[in-house]
N, CA, C and O atoms as CSV, one atom per row, in Angstrom:
chain,resi,resn,atom,element,x,y,z
A,1,UNK,N,N,0.845,-1.187,0.000
A,1,UNK,CA,C,0.000,0.000,0.000
A,1,UNK,C,C,0.886,1.244,0.000
A,1,UNK,O,O,1.948,1.261,0.623
A,2,UNK,N,N,0.451,2.253,-0.684
A,2,UNK,CA,C,1.189,3.506,-0.791
A,2,UNK,C,C,1.136,4.262,0.542
A,2,UNK,O,O,0.121,4.242,1.239
A,3,UNK,N,N,2.228,4.919,0.880
A,3,UNK,CA,C,2.272,5.804,2.039
A,3,UNK,C,C,2.596,7.199,1.545
A,3,UNK,O,O,3.655,7.434,0.964
A,4,UNK,N,N,1.682,8.118,1.778
A,4,UNK,CA,C,1.851,9.482,1.295
A,4,UNK,C,C,2.771,10.273,2.214
A,4,UNK,O,O,2.876,9.998,3.410
A,5,UNK,N,N,3.436,11.265,1.621
A,5,UNK,CA,C,4.217,12.228,2.390
A,5,UNK,C,C,3.997,13.586,1.745
A,5,UNK,O,O,3.691,13.683,0.557
A,6,UNK,N,N,4.156,14.625,2.539
A,6,UNK,CA,C,3.963,15.975,2.021
A,6,UNK,C,C,5.252,16.775,2.197
A,6,UNK,O,O,5.974,16.620,3.182
A,7,UNK,N,N,5.515,17.627,1.221
A,7,UNK,CA,C,6.664,18.521,1.277
A,7,UNK,C,C,6.131,19.943,1.319
A,7,UNK,O,O,5.687,20.479,0.305
A,8,UNK,N,N,6.179,20.549,2.497
A,8,UNK,CA,C,5.666,21.900,2.672
A,8,UNK,C,C,6.466,22.952,1.926
A,8,UNK,O,O,5.985,24.069,1.731
A,9,UNK,N,N,7.685,22.613,1.504
A,9,UNK,CA,C,8.549,23.562,0.789
A,9,UNK,C,C,8.348,23.511,-0.717
A,9,UNK,O,O,8.897,24.343,-1.439
A,10,UNK,N,N,7.571,22.552,-1.203
A,10,UNK,CA,C,7.487,22.336,-2.653
A,10,UNK,C,C,6.699,23.404,-3.402
A,10,UNK,O,O,6.896,23.596,-4.602
A,11,UNK,N,N,5.819,24.092,-2.705
A,11,UNK,CA,C,4.954,25.052,-3.384
A,11,UNK,C,C,3.774,24.393,-4.081
A,11,UNK,O,O,2.973,25.070,-4.725
A,12,UNK,N,N,3.664,23.063,-3.953
A,12,UNK,CA,C,2.559,22.311,-4.549
A,12,UNK,C,C,1.541,22.027,-3.448
A,12,UNK,O,O,1.905,21.604,-2.351
A,13,UNK,N,N,0.272,22.261,-3.744
A,13,UNK,CA,C,-0.760,22.068,-2.726
A,13,UNK,C,C,-0.787,20.613,-2.258
A,13,UNK,O,O,-0.464,19.705,-3.024
A,14,UNK,N,N,-1.173,20.394,-0.997
A,14,UNK,CA,C,-1.198,19.026,-0.465
A,14,UNK,C,C,-2.053,18.064,-1.285
A,14,UNK,O,O,-1.655,16.917,-1.489
A,15,UNK,N,N,-3.211,18.502,-1.758
A,15,UNK,CA,C,-4.059,17.584,-2.517
A,15,UNK,C,C,-3.369,17.169,-3.815
A,15,UNK,O,O,-3.462,16.013,-4.228
A,16,UNK,N,N,-2.666,18.127,-4.466
A,16,UNK,CA,C,-1.955,17.785,-5.705
A,16,UNK,C,C,-0.768,16.860,-5.441
A,16,UNK,O,O,-0.439,16.019,-6.277
A,17,UNK,N,N,-0.130,17.011,-4.290
A,17,UNK,CA,C,0.964,16.108,-3.944
A,17,UNK,C,C,0.448,14.674,-3.813
A,17,UNK,O,O,1.111,13.731,-4.245
A,18,UNK,N,N,-0.737,14.514,-3.215
A,18,UNK,CA,C,-1.338,13.179,-3.093
A,18,UNK,C,C,-1.650,12.627,-4.482
A,18,UNK,O,O,-1.347,11.471,-4.776
A,19,UNK,N,N,-2.253,13.450,-5.332
A,19,UNK,CA,C,-2.568,13.025,-6.700
A,19,UNK,C,C,-1.293,12.619,-7.434
A,19,UNK,O,O,-1.253,11.565,-8.070
A,20,UNK,N,N,-0.263,13.439,-7.350
A,20,UNK,CA,C,0.997,13.150,-8.040
A,20,UNK,C,C,1.632,11.855,-7.533
A,20,UNK,O,O,2.177,11.081,-8.320
A,21,UNK,N,N,1.562,11.621,-6.227
A,21,UNK,CA,C,2.162,10.410,-5.673
A,21,UNK,C,C,1.420,9.153,-6.133
A,21,UNK,O,O,2.045,8.120,-6.374
A,22,UNK,N,N,0.097,9.232,-6.256
A,22,UNK,CA,C,-0.663,8.091,-6.771
A,22,UNK,C,C,-0.316,7.871,-8.232
A,22,UNK,O,O,-0.090,6.736,-8.650
A,23,UNK,N,N,-0.270,8.940,-9.013
A,23,UNK,CA,C,0.072,8.810,-10.436
A,23,UNK,C,C,1.472,8.210,-10.610
A,23,UNK,O,O,1.671,7.347,-11.464
A,24,UNK,N,N,2.435,8.658,-9.811
A,24,UNK,CA,C,3.786,8.101,-9.891
A,24,UNK,C,C,3.776,6.612,-9.547
A,24,UNK,O,O,4.409,5.808,-10.232
A,25,UNK,N,N,3.059,6.251,-8.490
A,25,UNK,CA,C,2.999,4.842,-8.084
A,25,UNK,C,C,2.350,3.992,-9.173
A,25,UNK,O,O,2.751,2.847,-9.385
A,26,UNK,N,N,1.359,4.538,-9.859
A,26,UNK,CA,C,0.719,3.814,-10.966
A,26,UNK,C,C,1.675,3.684,-12.148
A,26,UNK,O,O,1.728,2.639,-12.798
A,27,UNK,N,N,2.419,4.731,-12.420
A,27,UNK,CA,C,3.356,4.726,-13.542
A,27,UNK,C,C,4.522,3.775,-13.297
A,27,UNK,O,O,5.030,3.158,-14.233
A,28,UNK,N,N,4.948,3.655,-12.038
A,28,UNK,CA,C,6.092,2.813,-11.694
A,28,UNK,C,C,5.696,1.383,-11.332
A,28,UNK,O,O,6.552,0.567,-10.987
A,29,UNK,N,N,4.402,1.081,-11.410
A,29,UNK,CA,C,3.957,-0.278,-11.107
A,29,UNK,C,C,3.890,-0.585,-9.623
A,29,UNK,O,O,3.747,-1.745,-9.236
A,30,UNK,N,N,3.993,0.436,-8.793
A,30,UNK,CA,C,3.915,0.234,-7.346
A,30,UNK,C,C,2.471,0.065,-6.886
A,30,UNK,O,O,2.211,-0.519,-5.834
A,31,UNK,N,N,1.546,0.571,-7.670
A,31,UNK,CA,C,0.114,0.354,-7.467
A,31,UNK,C,C,-0.429,-0.300,-8.720
A,31,UNK,O,O,-0.083,0.087,-9.837
A,32,UNK,N,N,-1.277,-1.290,-8.529
A,32,UNK,CA,C,-1.856,-2.007,-9.669
A,32,UNK,C,C,-3.378,-2.035,-9.555
A,32,UNK,O,O,-3.955,-1.763,-8.502
A,33,UNK,N,N,-3.989,-2.369,-10.657
A,33,UNK,CA,C,-5.441,-2.478,-10.697
A,33,UNK,C,C,-5.903,-3.394,-9.562
A,33,UNK,O,O,-5.384,-4.495,-9.379
A,34,UNK,N,N,-6.900,-2.906,-8.798
A,34,UNK,CA,C,-7.448,-3.668,-7.681
A,34,UNK,C,C,-6.863,-3.300,-6.337
A,34,UNK,O,O,-7.460,-3.608,-5.306
A,35,UNK,N,N,-5.690,-2.637,-6.314
A,35,UNK,CA,C,-5.088,-2.226,-5.049
A,35,UNK,C,C,-5.959,-1.170,-4.378
A,35,UNK,O,O,-6.623,-0.377,-5.046
A,36,UNK,N,N,-5.946,-1.174,-3.063
A,36,UNK,CA,C,-6.717,-0.205,-2.294
A,36,UNK,C,C,-5.816,0.939,-1.838
A,36,UNK,O,O,-4.703,0.716,-1.362
A,37,UNK,N,N,-6.311,2.160,-1.991
A,37,UNK,CA,C,-5.607,3.316,-1.457
A,37,UNK,C,C,-5.880,3.392,0.046
A,37,UNK,O,O,-6.877,2.850,0.522
A,38,UNK,N,N,-5.011,4.052,0.782
A,38,UNK,CA,C,-5.279,4.225,2.220
A,38,UNK,C,C,-6.607,4.962,2.416
A,38,UNK,O,O,-6.995,5.789,1.591
A,39,UNK,N,N,-7.284,4.657,3.500
A,39,UNK,CA,C,-8.547,5.338,3.774
A,39,UNK,C,C,-8.267,6.812,4.049
A,39,UNK,O,O,-7.161,7.187,4.437
A,40,UNK,N,N,-9.272,7.625,3.845
A,40,UNK,CA,C,-9.149,9.054,4.124
A,40,UNK,C,C,-8.739,9.240,5.584
A,40,UNK,O,O,-7.879,10.064,5.894
A,41,UNK,N,N,-9.346,8.488,6.457
A,41,UNK,CA,C,-9.044,8.575,7.892
A,41,UNK,C,C,-7.564,8.273,8.157
A,41,UNK,O,O,-6.924,8.970,8.945
A,42,UNK,N,N,-7.027,7.259,7.518
A,42,UNK,CA,C,-5.612,6.901,7.703
A,42,UNK,C,C,-4.680,7.998,7.176
A,42,UNK,O,O,-3.679,8.324,7.815
A,43,UNK,N,N,-5.009,8.561,6.019
A,43,UNK,CA,C,-4.177,9.614,5.439
A,43,UNK,C,C,-4.210,10.855,6.328
A,43,UNK,O,O,-3.178,11.480,6.570
A,44,UNK,N,N,-5.391,11.204,6.807
A,44,UNK,CA,C,-5.538,12.363,7.684
A,44,UNK,C,C,-4.708,12.174,8.956
A,44,UNK,O,O,-4.028,13.100,9.398
A,45,UNK,N,N,-4.765,10.982,9.538
A,45,UNK,CA,C,-4.014,10.704,10.770
A,45,UNK,C,C,-2.506,10.755,10.513
A,45,UNK,O,O,-1.752,11.272,11.337
A,46,UNK,N,N,-2.071,10.224,9.382
A,46,UNK,CA,C,-0.629,10.164,9.081
A,46,UNK,C,C,-0.052,11.526,8.726
A,46,UNK,O,O,1.057,11.859,9.143
A,47,UNK,N,N,-0.804,12.324,7.950
A,47,UNK,CA,C,-0.275,13.584,7.434
A,47,UNK,C,C,-0.754,14.818,8.189
A,47,UNK,O,O,-0.248,15.919,7.970
A,48,UNK,N,N,-1.726,14.636,9.075
A,48,UNK,CA,C,-2.294,15.759,9.829
A,48,UNK,C,C,-2.821,16.842,8.882
A,48,UNK,O,O,-2.484,18.019,9.009
A,49,UNK,N,N,-3.651,16.413,7.933
A,49,UNK,CA,C,-4.271,17.354,7.003
A,49,UNK,C,C,-5.789,17.214,7.090
A,49,UNK,O,O,-6.309,16.278,7.698
A,50,UNK,N,N,-6.473,18.148,6.479
A,50,UNK,CA,C,-7.924,18.167,6.478
A,50,UNK,C,C,-8.472,17.021,5.619
A,50,UNK,O,O,-7.958,16.764,4.531
A,51,UNK,N,N,-9.506,16.337,6.100
A,51,UNK,CA,C,-10.098,15.252,5.303
A,51,UNK,C,C,-10.553,15.706,3.913
A,51,UNK,O,O,-10.501,14.932,2.957
A,52,UNK,N,N,-10.999,16.958,3.802
A,52,UNK,CA,C,-11.450,17.462,2.503
A,52,UNK,C,C,-10.304,17.506,1.483
A,52,UNK,O,O,-10.536,17.384,0.281
A,53,UNK,N,N,-9.081,17.679,1.962
A,53,UNK,CA,C,-7.907,17.684,1.087
A,53,UNK,C,C,-7.734,16.312,0.447
A,53,UNK,O,O,-7.491,16.204,-0.755
A,54,UNK,N,N,-7.860,15.270,1.259
A,54,UNK,CA,C,-7.710,13.902,0.760
A,54,UNK,C,C,-8.879,13.560,-0.164
A,54,UNK,O,O,-8.692,12.962,-1.223
A,55,UNK,N,N,-10.073,13.945,0.248
A,55,UNK,CA,C,-11.253,13.678,-0.581
A,55,UNK,C,C,-11.129,14.357,-1.940
A,55,UNK,O,O,-11.494,13.774,-2.960
A,56,UNK,N,N,-10.618,15.584,-1.960
A,56,UNK,CA,C,-10.437,16.304,-3.220
A,56,UNK,C,C,-9.456,15.554,-4.127
A,56,UNK,O,O,-9.691,15.426,-5.329
A,57,UNK,N,N,-8.365,15.063,-3.551
A,57,UNK,CA,C,-7.379,14.312,-4.332
A,57,UNK,C,C,-7.999,13.032,-4.879
A,57,UNK,O,O,-7.846,12.725,-6.061
A,58,UNK,N,N,-8.689,12.293,-4.036
A,58,UNK,CA,C,-9.303,11.032,-4.458
A,58,UNK,C,C,-10.372,11.273,-5.519
A,58,UNK,O,O,-10.513,10.476,-6.447
A,59,UNK,N,N,-11.136,12.378,-5.389
A,59,UNK,CA,C,-12.154,12.699,-6.403
A,59,UNK,C,C,-11.505,13.010,-7.748
A,59,UNK,O,O,-12.015,12.609,-8.794
A,60,UNK,N,N,-10.373,13.731,-7.720
A,60,UNK,CA,C,-9.685,14.034,-8.977
A,60,UNK,C,C,-9.188,12.749,-9.632
A,60,UNK,O,O,-9.310,12.581,-10.846
A,61,UNK,N,N,-8.633,11.848,-8.837
A,61,UNK,CA,C,-8.168,10.565,-9.373
A,61,UNK,C,C,-9.337,9.754,-9.927
A,61,UNK,O,O,-9.197,9.052,-10.929
A,62,UNK,N,N,-10.476,9.856,-9.275
A,62,UNK,CA,C,-11.669,9.145,-9.755
A,62,UNK,C,C,-12.162,9.764,-11.055
A,62,UNK,O,O,-12.545,9.050,-11.982
A,63,UNK,N,N,-12.153,11.080,-11.121
A,63,UNK,CA,C,-12.565,11.786,-12.343
A,63,UNK,C,C,-11.666,11.407,-13.522
A,63,UNK,O,O,-12.118,11.345,-14.665
A,64,UNK,N,N,-10.392,11.156,-13.229
A,64,UNK,CA,C,-9.431,10.759,-14.269
A,64,UNK,C,C,-9.531,9.275,-14.620
A,64,UNK,O,O,-8.805,8.792,-15.489
A,65,UNK,N,N,-10.424,8.554,-13.948
A,65,UNK,CA,C,-10.622,7.137,-14.246
A,65,UNK,C,C,-9.553,6.225,-13.683
A,65,UNK,O,O,-9.410,5.087,-14.129
A,66,UNK,N,N,-8.798,6.711,-12.704
A,66,UNK,CA,C,-7.711,5.915,-12.140
A,66,UNK,C,C,-8.128,5.108,-10.916
A,66,UNK,O,O,-7.551,4.059,-10.631
A,67,UNK,N,N,-9.128,5.600,-10.197
A,67,UNK,CA,C,-9.618,4.903,-9.006
A,67,UNK,C,C,-11.136,4.954,-8.987
A,67,UNK,O,O,-11.764,5.731,-9.706
A,68,UNK,N,N,-11.698,4.115,-8.155
A,68,UNK,CA,C,-13.142,4.163,-7.924
A,68,UNK,C,C,-13.392,4.011,-6.432
A,68,UNK,O,O,-12.747,3.212,-5.753
A,69,UNK,N,N,-14.339,4.793,-5.941
A,69,UNK,CA,C,-14.689,4.735,-4.529
A,69,UNK,C,C,-15.855,3.768,-4.352
A,69,UNK,O,O,-16.842,3.822,-5.086
A,70,UNK,N,N,-15.724,2.890,-3.372
A,70,UNK,CA,C,-16.804,1.982,-2.998
A,70,UNK,C,C,-17.243,2.358,-1.590
A,70,UNK,O,O,-16.560,2.035,-0.618
A,71,UNK,N,N,-18.383,3.040,-1.477
A,71,UNK,CA,C,-18.826,3.524,-0.170
A,71,UNK,C,C,-18.802,2.420,0.901
A,71,UNK,O,O,-19.312,1.317,0.707
A,72,UNK,N,N,-18.196,2.766,2.015
A,72,UNK,CA,C,-18.110,1.829,3.124
A,72,UNK,C,C,-17.022,0.787,2.992
A,72,UNK,O,O,-16.767,0.033,3.931
A,73,UNK,N,N,-16.368,0.732,1.824
A,73,UNK,CA,C,-15.333,-0.279,1.586
A,73,UNK,C,C,-13.968,0.383,1.396
A,73,UNK,O,O,-12.995,-0.021,2.032
A,74,UNK,N,N,-13.885,1.400,0.524
A,74,UNK,CA,C,-12.623,2.083,0.278
A,74,UNK,C,C,-12.499,2.575,-1.145
A,74,UNK,O,O,-13.461,2.546,-1.913
A,75,UNK,N,N,-11.311,3.025,-1.488
A,75,UNK,CA,C,-11.013,3.538,-2.822
A,75,UNK,C,C,-10.005,2.597,-3.467
A,75,UNK,O,O,-8.965,2.285,-2.886
A,76,UNK,N,N,-10.330,2.148,-4.680
A,76,UNK,CA,C,-9.540,1.112,-5.337
A,76,UNK,C,C,-9.045,1.571,-6.701
A,76,UNK,O,O,-9.732,2.306,-7.410
A,77,UNK,N,N,-7.844,1.127,-7.056
A,77,UNK,CA,C,-7.245,1.439,-8.353
A,77,UNK,C,C,-8.012,0.704,-9.445
A,77,UNK,O,O,-8.292,-0.489,-9.328
A,78,UNK,N,N,-8.348,1.430,-10.510
A,78,UNK,CA,C,-9.086,0.818,-11.617
A,78,UNK,C,C,-8.231,0.609,-12.862
A,78,UNK,O,O,-8.587,-0.176,-13.740
A,79,UNK,N,N,-7.089,1.324,-12.936
A,79,UNK,CA,C,-6.200,1.094,-14.078
A,79,UNK,C,C,-4.796,1.565,-13.746
A,79,UNK,O,O,-4.578,2.346,-12.820
A,80,UNK,N,N,-3.864,1.072,-14.520
A,80,UNK,CA,C,-2.444,1.374,-14.330
A,80,UNK,C,C,-2.018,2.441,-15.323
A,80,UNK,O,O,-2.715,2.706,-16.303
A,81,UNK,N,N,-0.881,3.044,-15.065
A,81,UNK,CA,C,-0.306,3.993,-16.020
A,81,UNK,C,C,1.019,3.485,-16.584
A,81,UNK,O,O,1.729,4.227,-17.264
A,82,UNK,N,N,1.358,2.211,-16.302
A,82,UNK,CA,C,2.586,1.658,-16.869
A,82,UNK,C,C,2.393,1.451,-18.363
A,82,UNK,O,O,1.277,1.239,-18.836
A,83,UNK,N,N,3.491,1.515,-19.091
A,83,UNK,CA,C,3.422,1.327,-20.533
A,83,UNK,C,C,4.587,0.445,-20.983
A,83,UNK,O,O,5.239,-0.199,-20.161
A,84,UNK,N,N,4.838,0.422,-22.264
A,84,UNK,CA,C,5.881,-0.448,-22.813
A,84,UNK,C,C,7.270,-0.097,-22.280
A,84,UNK,O,O,8.165,-0.941,-22.292
A,85,UNK,N,N,7.457,1.129,-21.817
A,85,UNK,CA,C,8.767,1.536,-21.313
A,85,UNK,C,C,9.049,0.998,-19.912
A,85,UNK,O,O,10.154,1.163,-19.396
A,86,UNK,N,N,8.067,0.362,-19.301
A,86,UNK,CA,C,8.207,-0.117,-17.925
A,86,UNK,C,C,9.390,-1.068,-17.762
A,86,UNK,O,O,10.029,-1.070,-16.710
A,87,UNK,N,N,9.692,-1.864,-18.761
A,87,UNK,CA,C,10.801,-2.816,-18.680
A,87,UNK,C,C,12.143,-2.099,-18.501
A,87,UNK,O,O,13.082,-2.674,-17.951
A,88,UNK,N,N,12.236,-0.870,-18.954
A,88,UNK,CA,C,13.481,-0.113,-18.838
A,88,UNK,C,C,13.657,0.520,-17.464
A,88,UNK,O,O,14.740,1.017,-17.155
A,89,UNK,N,N,12.632,0.515,-16.644
A,89,UNK,CA,C,12.685,1.215,-15.360
A,89,UNK,C,C,13.768,0.692,-14.418
A,89,UNK,O,O,14.520,1.483,-13.850
A,90,UNK,N,N,13.858,-0.612,-14.247
A,90,UNK,CA,C,14.776,-1.155,-13.236
A,90,UNK,C,C,16.237,-0.834,-13.523
A,90,UNK,O,O,16.934,-0.372,-12.619
A,91,UNK,N,N,16.734,-1.056,-14.737
A,91,UNK,CA,C,18.132,-0.676,-14.990
A,91,UNK,C,C,18.369,0.825,-14.795
A,91,UNK,O,O,19.415,1.228,-14.287
A,92,UNK,N,N,17.405,1.642,-15.194
A,92,UNK,CA,C,17.540,3.087,-15.017
A,92,UNK,C,C,17.507,3.462,-13.544
A,92,UNK,O,O,18.234,4.356,-13.110
A,93,UNK,N,N,16.666,2.783,-12.776
A,93,UNK,CA,C,16.572,3.040,-11.333
A,93,UNK,C,C,17.914,2.722,-10.652
A,93,UNK,O,O,18.376,3.479,-9.798
A,94,UNK,N,N,18.529,1.605,-11.034
A,94,UNK,CA,C,19.827,1.237,-10.456
A,94,UNK,C,C,20.890,2.277,-10.817
A,94,UNK,O,O,21.694,2.674,-9.973
A,95,UNK,N,N,20.884,2.712,-12.073
A,95,UNK,CA,C,21.851,3.718,-12.527
A,95,UNK,C,C,21.638,5.041,-11.784
A,95,UNK,O,O,22.601,5.694,-11.384
A,96,UNK,N,N,20.389,5.425,-11.605
A,96,UNK,CA,C,20.079,6.652,-10.878
A,96,UNK,C,C,20.495,6.532,-9.411
A,96,UNK,O,O,21.000,7.497,-8.836
A,97,UNK,N,N,20.292,5.369,-8.801
A,97,UNK,CA,C,20.711,5.156,-7.411
A,97,UNK,C,C,22.230,5.315,-7.286
A,97,UNK,O,O,22.716,5.904,-6.321
A,98,UNK,N,N,22.973,4.791,-8.257
A,98,UNK,CA,C,24.435,4.950,-8.247
A,98,UNK,C,C,24.806,6.434,-8.371
A,98,UNK,O,O,25.705,6.912,-7.680
A,99,UNK,N,N,24.111,7.154,-9.251
A,99,UNK,CA,C,24.371,8.576,-9.427
A,99,UNK,C,C,24.079,9.338,-8.131
A,99,UNK,O,O,24.850,10.216,-7.743
A,100,UNK,N,N,22.979,9.008,-7.465
A,100,UNK,CA,C,22.630,9.678,-6.214
A,100,UNK,C,C,23.687,9.419,-5.142
A,100,UNK,O,O,24.038,10.321,-4.382
A,101,UNK,N,N,24.185,8.208,-5.084
A,101,UNK,CA,C,25.253,7.882,-4.130
A,101,UNK,C,C,26.483,8.740,-4.410
A,101,UNK,O,O,27.083,9.284,-3.483
A,102,UNK,N,N,26.863,8.864,-5.681
A,102,UNK,CA,C,28.015,9.687,-6.051
A,102,UNK,C,C,27.779,11.156,-5.689
A,102,UNK,O,O,28.688,11.834,-5.209
A,103,UNK,N,N,26.562,11.643,-5.919
A,103,UNK,CA,C,26.244,13.037,-5.599
A,103,UNK,C,C,26.374,13.284,-4.095
A,103,UNK,O,O,26.903,14.314,-3.676
A,104,UNK,N,N,25.892,12.343,-3.290
A,104,UNK,CA,C,26.006,12.491,-1.832
A,104,UNK,C,C,27.463,12.412,-1.395
A,104,UNK,O,O,27.894,13.163,-0.519
A,105,UNK,N,N,28.221,11.504,-2.003
A,105,UNK,CA,C,29.645,11.377,-1.673
A,105,UNK,C,C,30.416,12.642,-2.059
A,105,UNK,O,O,31.440,12.962,-1.456
A,106,UNK,N,N,29.917,13.353,-3.063
A,106,UNK,CA,C,30.542,14.606,-3.489
A,106,UNK,C,C,30.165,15.768,-2.572
A,106,UNK,O,O,30.659,16.884,-2.730
A,107,UNK,N,N,29.273,15.486,-1.600
A,107,UNK,CA,C,28.911,16.504,-0.622
A,107,UNK,C,C,27.637,17.266,-0.925
A,107,UNK,O,O,27.328,18.233,-0.229
A,108,UNK,N,N,26.892,16.866,-1.932
A,108,UNK,CA,C,25.650,17.564,-2.254
A,108,UNK,C,C,24.565,17.183,-1.248
A,108,UNK,O,O,24.404,16.011,-0.906
A,109,UNK,N,N,23.828,18.185,-0.781
A,109,UNK,CA,C,22.688,17.909,0.086
A,109,UNK,C,C,21.453,17.686,-0.784
A,109,UNK,O,O,21.517,17.797,-2.009
A,110,UNK,N,N,20.331,17.370,-0.142
A,110,UNK,CA,C,19.112,17.022,-0.885
A,110,UNK,C,C,18.657,18.144,-1.813
A,110,UNK,O,O,18.294,17.890,-2.962
A,111,UNK,N,N,18.674,19.381,-1.322
A,111,UNK,CA,C,18.232,20.504,-2.153
A,111,UNK,C,C,19.145,20.697,-3.362
A,111,UNK,O,O,18.674,20.997,-4.459
A,112,UNK,N,N,20.444,20.524,-3.161
A,112,UNK,CA,C,21.392,20.670,-4.269
A,112,UNK,C,C,21.191,19.572,-5.309
A,112,UNK,O,O,21.256,19.820,-6.513
A,113,UNK,N,N,20.949,18.359,-4.827
A,113,UNK,CA,C,20.695,17.240,-5.743
A,113,UNK,C,C,19.429,17.507,-6.554
A,113,UNK,O,O,19.413,17.322,-7.771
A,114,UNK,N,N,18.366,17.944,-5.871
A,114,UNK,CA,C,17.110,18.240,-6.573
A,114,UNK,C,C,17.302,19.357,-7.592
A,114,UNK,O,O,16.783,19.280,-8.705
A,115,UNK,N,N,18.041,20.389,-7.216
A,115,UNK,CA,C,18.273,21.509,-8.136
A,115,UNK,C,C,19.060,21.049,-9.353
A,115,UNK,O,O,18.724,21.395,-10.486
A,116,UNK,N,N,20.105,20.270,-9.118
A,116,UNK,CA,C,20.921,19.765,-10.224
A,116,UNK,C,C,20.097,18.875,-11.147
A,116,UNK,O,O,20.169,18.997,-12.369
A,117,UNK,N,N,19.320,17.986,-10.555
A,117,UNK,CA,C,18.487,17.088,-11.364
A,117,UNK,C,C,17.460,17.883,-12.170
A,117,UNK,O,O,17.316,17.673,-13.374
A,118,UNK,N,N,16.745,18.796,-11.506
A,118,UNK,CA,C,15.709,19.576,-12.196
A,118,UNK,C,C,16.290,20.384,-13.342
A,118,UNK,O,O,15.725,20.425,-14.435
A,119,UNK,N,N,17.421,21.025,-13.085
A,119,UNK,CA,C,18.058,21.818,-14.127
A,119,UNK,C,C,18.485,20.936,-15.292
A,119,UNK,O,O,18.247,21.276,-16.451
A,120,UNK,N,N,19.116,19.803,-14.986
A,120,UNK,CA,C,19.558,18.882,-16.044
A,120,UNK,C,C,18.372,18.320,-16.811
A,120,UNK,O,O,18.444,18.154,-18.028
A,121,UNK,N,N,17.290,18.029,-16.116
A,121,UNK,CA,C,16.080,17.508,-16.750
A,121,UNK,C,C,15.530,18.519,-17.745
A,121,UNK,O,O,15.208,18.174,-18.882
A,122,UNK,N,N,15.425,19.784,-17.306
A,122,UNK,CA,C,14.902,20.836,-18.197
A,122,UNK,C,C,15.819,21.038,-19.407
A,122,UNK,O,O,15.343,21.191,-20.532
A,123,UNK,N,N,17.123,21.037,-19.173
A,123,UNK,CA,C,18.068,21.222,-20.280
A,123,UNK,C,C,17.974,20.080,-21.284
A,123,UNK,O,O,18.012,20.311,-22.493
A,124,UNK,N,N,17.852,18.849,-20.790
A,124,UNK,CA,C,17.769,17.714,-21.706
A,124,UNK,C,C,16.467,17.765,-22.511
A,124,UNK,O,O,16.437,17.362,-23.674
A,125,UNK,N,N,15.398,18.257,-21.893
A,125,UNK,CA,C,14.118,18.377,-22.602
A,125,UNK,C,C,14.239,19.418,-23.712
A,125,UNK,O,O,13.672,19.246,-24.791
A,126,UNK,N,N,14.973,20.493,-23.452
A,126,UNK,CA,C,15.179,21.531,-24.486
A,126,UNK,C,C,16.040,20.973,-25.627
A,126,UNK,O,O,15.804,21.274,-26.797
A,127,UNK,N,N,17.032,20.160,-25.273
A,127,UNK,CA,C,17.913,19.596,-26.293
A,127,UNK,C,C,17.156,18.665,-27.239
A,127,UNK,O,O,17.473,18.586,-28.426
A,128,UNK,N,N,16.162,17.966,-26.710
A,128,UNK,CA,C,15.371,17.027,-27.518
A,128,UNK,C,C,14.415,17.767,-28.438
A,128,UNK,O,O,14.176,17.344,-29.569
A,129,UNK,N,N,13.868,18.873,-27.947
A,129,UNK,CA,C,12.850,19.635,-28.698
A,129,UNK,C,C,13.397,20.335,-29.898
A,129,UNK,O,O,12.653,21.007,-30.613
């Protein structure tokens, strides 16, 4: 089961962070069709956020056809976002883990790593376009 976390420094609203984390888990195969999302009550207790925030996120995911709510039972995944590129994920994940280890050994903190990655990601996207 997915465990949500919130980053108050991200500038992204809490409900969108929940939506993004579910989408990422679906894309990476960490959540599959039929899996149950944590109950609103559990998410509220874990993250100390308003229940309406979680409900808003779950409603957006339902509107997108990714989950369905079963009253009194829970919210369940209805489809995956993995595609043909999924087979390439594991080797890339290992390579990225090695890169992260090197970045930490070089003395970069989390914010520096994120900044370097984001900048490199944007530059590579421009190079492709």
